[in-house]
C-alpha positions in Angstrom: 0.3 -0.2 -0.1 1.6 2.9 -1.0 1.5 6.3 0.2 0.9 10.2 -1.5 3.7 11.6 0.3 3.2 14.7 -2.1 0.2 15.9 0.2 2.8 15.4 3.7 4.3 18.6 5.2 7.1 18.0 7.5 8.9 20.7 9.3 12.2 20.8 10.7 12.4 20.4 15.0 13.1 24.1 15.2 9.9 25.1 13.8 8.3 21.6 15.3 9.7 23.9 19.0 8.4 27.2 18.0 4.4 25.8 16.9 4.8 23.1 20.6 6.3 27.4 22.3 9.5 24.6 23.5 12.4 23.9 23.1 13.8 22.0 20.2 15.6 18.7 23.1 11.6 18.5 24.2 11.5 18.0 21.2 13.7 16.0 20.3 12.8 13.8 23.9 9.5 14.0 21.8 10.2 11.8 18.9 13.7 9.5 20.6 10.5 8.4 23.5 8.1 7.5 20.1 5.5 10.1 21.6 5.9 12.0 18.2 7.4 10.2 15.2 9.7 11.6 13.1 11.6 10.5 10.4 15.6 10.9 10.5 17.5 12.6 7.5 20.4 12.4 7.7 21.3 13.4 10.9 18.2 15.4 11.2 14.7 14.7 11.7 11.2 16.0 10.2 8.4 16.0 11.9 5.1 15.5 9.7 2.8 18.5 10.1 -0.1 16.2 11.1 1.5 14.3 13.9 2.3 18.1 15.7 -1.7 18.6 15.8 -2.3 14.9 16.8 0.2 15.3 19.9 -1.5 18.4 20.6 -4.7 18.0 20.3 -4.0 14.4 22.4 -2.4 16.8 25.0 -5.1 19.5 25.6 -7.7 17.0 25.6 -6.2 15.1 28.4 -6.0 17.9 30.9 -9.2 18.4 30.6 
């Protein structure tokens, strides 16, 4: 089952940190713990934008 990646927008760790208003180290911790899925390109990570919005929605829902 092939996935069409032309619609997927990938964000850098710095962009994710800005969106979530956390430090880059926090984003790296989320990626390494598996809470935030990411793809590694060379020495850098890219996170699908949909994963960030889903993570934010899940954390907001958990606190309510």
